[in-house]
C-alpha positions as CSV (number, residue, x, y, z in Angstrom):
1,M,57.2,90.5,89.3
2,S,58.0,88.7,92.5
3,S,55.6,88.8,95.4
4,F,56.4,89.5,99.0
5,L,53.2,87.8,100.2
6,K,54.3,84.6,98.4
7,H,57.9,84.4,99.4
8,R,58.4,86.0,102.7
9,P,59.4,83.5,105.5
10,S,56.8,84.9,107.9
11,L,53.9,83.9,105.8
12,P,52.8,81.1,108.1
13,L,52.8,83.5,111.1
14,W,50.9,86.2,109.1
15,L,48.3,83.7,108.1
16,G,48.0,82.4,111.7
17,L,47.4,85.9,113.0
18,L,44.8,86.6,110.4
19,S,43.1,83.3,111.2
20,I,43.0,84.2,114.9
21,G,41.3,87.5,113.9
22,V,38.8,85.6,111.8
23,L,38.0,83.3,114.6
24,I,37.5,86.3,116.9
25,G,35.0,87.7,114.4
26,V,33.2,84.2,114.2
27,A,33.0,84.1,117.9
28,G,31.5,87.6,118.0
29,A,28.9,86.6,115.3
30,L,28.0,83.4,117.1
31,N,27.4,85.5,120.3
32,V,25.0,87.7,118.4
33,L,23.1,84.8,116.9
34,I,22.8,83.0,120.2
35,N,22.1,85.9,122.7
36,G,20.6,88.6,120.2
37,H,21.5,92.1,119.3
38,A,20.0,93.7,122.3
39,Q,22.1,91.7,124.7
40,V,25.5,91.9,123.1
41,Y,25.6,95.3,121.3
42,N,25.8,98.7,122.9
43,V,23.6,100.4,120.4
44,T,20.3,101.7,121.7
45,R,17.1,103.2,120.5
46,E,18.7,106.7,120.8
47,V,22.0,105.6,119.1
48,P,20.9,102.9,116.6
49,W,24.0,102.9,114.4
50,G,27.2,101.8,116.0
51,I,30.8,100.8,114.9
52,L,29.5,98.1,112.6
53,I,27.9,100.7,110.4
54,A,31.1,102.8,110.5
55,T,33.1,99.7,109.5
56,Y,30.7,99.0,106.6
57,V,31.1,102.5,105.4
58,F,34.9,102.3,105.7
59,L,35.0,99.1,103.7
60,V,32.7,100.0,100.9
61,V,34.5,103.4,100.7
62,S,37.7,101.5,100.3
63,S,36.2,99.3,97.6
64,T,35.0,102.4,95.7
65,G,38.3,104.0,95.9
66,L,40.2,100.9,94.7
67,C,37.8,100.7,91.8
68,L,38.3,104.3,90.8
69,L,42.1,104.0,91.2
70,S,42.2,100.8,89.1
71,S,40.2,102.5,86.3
72,L,43.0,105.0,85.7
73,G,44.9,102.2,84.0
74,H,42.8,99.9,81.9
75,V,39.9,102.4,81.5
76,F,41.4,105.9,81.2
77,G,44.7,104.6,79.7
78,I,47.2,106.0,82.2
79,E,50.0,103.6,81.7
80,K,51.6,103.9,85.1
81,F,48.5,102.5,86.7
82,E,47.8,99.6,84.4
83,F,49.7,97.0,86.4
84,I,47.6,97.5,89.5
85,G,44.4,96.5,87.8
86,K,43.9,92.9,89.0
87,R,45.1,93.5,92.5
88,A,42.9,96.6,93.0
89,I,39.8,95.0,91.5
90,I,40.0,91.8,93.6
91,L,40.7,93.7,96.8
92,A,37.7,95.9,95.9
93,I,35.5,92.8,95.6
94,I,36.8,91.4,98.9
95,T,36.4,94.8,100.8
96,L,32.8,95.1,99.4
97,L,31.8,91.6,100.5
98,C,33.3,92.1,104.0
99,G,31.4,95.4,104.2
100,F,28.3,93.5,103.4
101,G,29.1,91.0,106.2
102,A,29.6,93.9,108.6
103,I,26.2,95.5,107.9
104,G,24.6,92.0,107.8
105,M,25.6,91.5,111.4
106,E,24.1,94.9,112.3
107,I,20.7,94.0,110.8
108,N,18.4,91.7,112.8
109,H,17.1,89.8,109.7
110,P,19.5,90.3,106.7
111,I,18.0,87.5,104.7
112,R,14.5,88.7,105.2
113,L,15.8,92.2,104.1
114,A,17.2,90.8,100.9
115,I,14.0,88.9,100.0
116,Y,11.7,91.8,100.6
117,A,14.1,94.2,98.8
118,I,13.4,92.1,95.7
119,I,9.7,91.3,96.1
120,S,8.6,94.6,97.7
121,P,11.0,97.3,96.5
122,N,10.7,100.9,97.8
123,F,11.9,103.1,95.1
124,T,11.8,106.2,97.3
125,S,14.2,104.7,99.8
126,A,17.8,105.7,99.7
127,I,18.8,102.5,101.5
128,W,17.0,100.4,98.9
129,W,19.0,102.1,96.2
130,M,22.1,101.6,98.2
131,G,21.7,97.9,98.2
132,T,20.7,97.8,94.6
133,L,23.4,99.9,93.3
134,Y,26.2,98.0,95.3
135,G,24.7,94.7,94.2
136,L,25.1,95.9,90.5
137,Y,28.5,97.3,91.3
138,L,29.6,93.8,92.7
139,V,28.3,92.2,89.5
140,L,30.4,94.6,87.3
141,L,33.5,94.3,89.5
142,S,33.3,90.5,89.1
143,G,32.9,90.8,85.3
144,E,35.8,93.3,85.2
145,L,38.1,90.9,87.1
146,Y,37.1,88.0,84.9
147,F,38.1,89.9,81.7
148,L,41.3,91.0,83.3
149,M,42.2,87.5,84.3
150,K,41.5,86.3,80.7
151,G,43.4,89.1,79.1
152,M,40.3,90.3,77.3
153,H,41.0,93.9,77.3
154,K,38.0,95.3,75.4
155,G,35.7,93.5,77.8
156,A,37.8,94.8,80.8
157,F,37.4,98.3,79.4
158,T,33.7,98.0,79.0
159,M,33.1,96.5,82.4
160,G,35.6,98.9,84.0
161,M,33.8,102.0,82.5
162,L,30.4,100.6,83.7
163,G,31.9,99.7,87.1
164,F,33.3,103.2,87.4
165,I,29.9,104.7,86.8
166,A,28.3,102.2,89.3
167,A,30.9,103.0,91.9
168,V,30.3,106.7,91.7
169,S,26.6,106.2,91.6
170,A,26.5,103.7,94.6
171,H,28.9,105.6,96.7
172,S,27.3,109.1,96.3
173,N,24.0,107.2,97.1
174,L,25.6,106.0,100.4
175,G,26.2,109.7,101.2
176,A,22.6,110.4,100.4
177,V,21.6,107.8,102.9
178,F,23.0,110.1,105.6
179,G,22.4,113.4,103.8
180,L,18.7,112.9,103.2
181,L,18.0,112.5,107.0
182,E,16.4,115.8,107.9
183,A,16.1,114.6,111.5
184,R,19.8,114.5,111.8
185,P,21.1,118.0,111.1
186,F,24.8,117.0,111.5
187,W,24.4,114.8,108.4
188,H,21.6,116.5,106.5
189,G,22.4,118.3,103.2
190,S,24.1,117.7,99.8
191,F,27.6,117.8,101.2
192,L,28.0,114.1,102.1
193,P,27.5,112.5,98.7
194,I,30.4,114.6,97.3
195,Y,32.5,114.2,100.4
196,F,32.2,110.5,100.2
197,I,33.5,110.3,96.7
198,L,36.6,112.4,97.5
199,S,37.4,110.5,100.6
200,A,37.1,107.2,98.5
201,L,39.9,108.5,96.3
202,V,42.0,109.2,99.4
203,S,41.2,105.7,100.7
204,G,41.7,103.9,97.6
205,G,45.2,105.6,96.9
206,A,46.3,104.8,100.5
207,I,45.5,101.0,100.1
208,V,47.0,100.8,96.6
209,S,50.3,102.2,98.0
210,L,50.2,99.5,100.7
211,I,49.6,96.6,98.4
212,V,52.1,97.7,95.8
213,Y,54.8,98.4,98.4
214,F,54.5,95.0,100.1
215,N,54.5,93.2,96.8
216,Y,57.6,94.9,95.3
217,K,59.8,96.3,98.0
218,Q,59.8,93.7,100.8
219,S,60.3,90.8,98.5
220,G,64.0,91.5,98.9
221,T,64.7,92.8,95.4
222,P,64.9,96.5,94.4
223,I,61.7,98.1,93.2
224,P,61.9,98.5,89.4
225,Q,62.4,101.9,88.0
226,K,58.9,102.1,86.5
227,Y,57.4,101.4,89.9
228,E,59.5,104.2,91.5
229,A,57.8,106.5,89.0
230,F,54.4,105.0,89.9
231,F,55.0,105.8,93.6
232,D,56.0,109.3,92.8
233,T,52.9,109.9,90.6
234,L,50.6,108.2,93.2
235,G,52.2,110.4,96.0
236,R,51.4,113.5,94.0
237,L,47.9,112.4,93.4
238,Q,47.4,111.6,97.1
239,T,48.8,115.0,98.0
240,L,46.1,116.7,95.8
241,F,43.3,114.5,97.2
242,L,44.4,115.1,100.8
243,M,44.7,118.8,100.5
244,V,41.2,119.0,98.9
245,L,39.9,116.8,101.7
246,V,41.3,119.2,104.3
247,F,39.2,121.8,102.5
248,F,36.2,119.7,102.7
249,V,36.8,119.0,106.4
250,I,37.0,122.7,107.2
251,W,33.7,123.3,105.3
252,K,32.2,120.5,107.2
253,I,32.9,122.2,110.4
254,I,32.1,125.9,109.5
255,P,28.3,125.3,108.9
256,G,28.1,123.4,112.2
257,I,29.4,126.2,114.3
258,Y,28.4,129.5,112.4
259,G,25.3,130.9,114.0
260,H,25.0,127.9,116.4
261,P,22.4,126.0,114.3
262,P,20.4,123.8,116.7
263,E,21.6,120.2,117.1
264,K,24.1,120.6,114.3
265,Y,26.2,122.8,116.6
266,E,26.1,120.5,119.5
267,A,27.1,117.5,117.3
268,T,30.0,119.6,115.8
269,M,31.3,120.6,119.1
270,A,31.0,117.0,120.3
271,M,33.6,116.3,117.6
272,L,35.8,119.4,118.2
273,T,35.9,119.6,122.1
274,G,33.5,116.8,123.3
275,P,33.7,113.1,123.5
276,L,35.0,112.5,119.9
277,A,37.6,115.3,120.2
278,F,40.6,112.9,120.6
279,N,39.4,110.8,117.7
280,F,39.1,114.0,115.5
281,W,42.3,115.8,116.3
282,F,44.6,112.8,116.7
283,F,43.3,110.3,114.3
284,E,41.4,112.3,111.7
285,V,43.6,115.5,111.5
286,L,47.0,114.3,112.6
287,L,47.1,110.7,111.3
288,G,44.6,111.1,108.5
289,L,45.7,114.4,107.0
290,L,48.7,116.2,108.4
291,I,51.2,113.3,108.5
292,P,50.4,112.0,105.1
293,I,50.5,115.5,103.5
294,T,53.9,116.2,105.2
295,L,55.3,112.9,103.8
296,L,53.9,113.3,100.4
297,I,54.4,116.9,99.7
298,N,58.2,116.8,100.2
299,P,60.1,115.2,97.2
300,R,62.7,113.8,99.7
301,T,60.1,111.8,101.6
302,R,57.9,111.0,98.6
303,T,59.7,107.7,98.2
304,P,58.1,104.3,98.0
305,M,58.6,103.9,101.8
306,G,57.2,107.4,102.5
307,V,54.2,106.8,100.3
308,M,53.6,103.6,102.1
309,W,53.8,105.1,105.6
310,A,51.5,107.9,104.4
311,G,49.1,105.2,103.2
312,I,49.1,103.5,106.6
313,S,48.6,106.8,108.4
314,A,45.8,107.9,106.1
315,T,44.0,104.5,106.3
316,V,43.9,104.6,110.1
317,G,42.7,108.3,110.0
318,I,39.9,107.4,107.4
319,F,38.5,104.6,109.6
320,F,38.1,107.1,112.4
321,M,36.6,109.7,110.0
322,R,33.9,107.1,109.3
323,Y,33.4,106.3,113.0
324,D,33.2,109.9,114.0
325,L,30.8,110.7,111.2
326,V,28.4,107.9,112.0
327,I,28.4,108.3,115.8
328,G,28.8,112.1,115.9
329,G,25.5,112.5,114.0
330,Q,23.6,110.6,116.7
331,L,25.0,112.0,119.9
332,V,22.4,114.8,120.1
333,S,19.1,113.4,121.4
334,M,16.0,113.5,119.1
335,R,13.6,113.0,122.1
336,A,12.8,115.5,124.8
337,G,13.3,114.3,128.3
338,T,15.9,111.6,127.5
339,A,17.5,110.6,130.8
340,D,20.6,108.9,129.6
341,L,22.7,112.0,128.8
342,R,26.2,113.1,129.6
343,D,26.8,116.8,129.4
344,G,23.7,117.1,127.3
345,L,24.7,114.3,124.8
346,L,24.0,110.7,124.4
347,H,26.9,108.3,124.5
348,Y,28.1,105.2,122.9
349,V,31.0,102.8,123.3
350,P,31.3,99.7,121.2
351,S,30.8,96.4,123.1
352,I,33.4,93.6,123.0
353,T,31.2,91.7,120.6
354,E,31.1,94.6,118.3
355,F,34.9,95.0,118.4
356,A,35.2,91.3,117.7
357,I,33.1,91.5,114.6
358,V,35.1,94.5,113.3
359,I,38.4,92.6,113.9
360,G,36.9,89.7,112.0
361,A,35.8,91.7,109.0
362,I,39.2,93.4,108.6
363,S,41.1,90.1,109.2
364,T,38.9,88.4,106.7
365,C,39.7,91.1,104.1
366,L,43.4,90.7,104.7
367,L,43.3,86.8,104.7
368,L,41.3,86.5,101.5
369,Y,43.7,89.1,99.8
370,T,46.7,87.1,100.9
371,L,45.3,84.0,99.6
372,A,44.5,85.6,96.3
373,E,48.1,86.8,96.1
374,K,49.3,83.3,96.7
375,F,47.0,81.3,94.4
376,L,45.9,83.7,91.6
377,P,48.0,84.7,88.7
378,L,48.1,88.3,89.6
379,D,51.7,88.9,88.4
380,A,50.8,88.7,84.6
381,D,51.7,92.0,82.8
382,E,48.9,94.1,81.8
383,H,49.3,96.3,78.8
């Protein structure tokens, strides 16, 4: 199986662009370390979670989705998905680590947090469980990759099954970090843990379509017949996931507007007609849902290229889903008499430093995966 990333003539240019992105992220991180969060971030006491939290959620959602999709092959025995195992798992590890990096830059003292999470655990804290479960998930992913690389299929199956359970547990707990906050009505409830798992499947499927396409199609050789069948199957699964996600999005909106529930209504309307409306209708609905469904539901466009374009569109849309969810839940002020309001809502725009760190995190993901494609034996057949 030849690899586009190994043989394409533009590899030096690609690596150069990614290296520039990483350097931009490093510059942003240094700016934070030198000048402090309060000086370079646009988060405030009223809107304490910004784009870095949204990026963290996006990356760990992607990691979970990649783990779930990879398990279809070597855990659940679906033959068409066996060959994606190594690539999906190594990218799941990379996105998880970069997600940790993003949230680490959001926290004032990440090392202190890690130390006290061990020596003084709070078992009633959803955030403590989030860190613990994702740490366990990372260990299991690493073990699964080791067994896959060694061709030890029984070990890969065991670690894959445990990793599947850890992924679902950790990711549903991430939804609980938001859903258990009674003070934020836009998030509160049992909806988000389930919604996060479903959206992880959509995100994982979208990213898998990209890595498979760019490794088999653009190498200059025709995609083998068995991979044509894989794209058709993946496209059908993505259609199902996306249509269920549409249902979830609708039912995320209805409780927010029915009966005008206090604070939840204002946050929902901020997304539908307010400052987040363009993000919602253009990025979430059009790019994230409608365009991918249109491409995938039609057999004539459910080709490898069509599935790939649906994957790009869905990935962009899902990033904005994370951003709108995180920011939208904070736009309604929790404090009476807050002066810094626009049309009754708080406001937040990421700073240049925050954008730089996001660019750095995503560039690091792509760079590390590119290097993995070049130097690791990911082409070995898996049966």
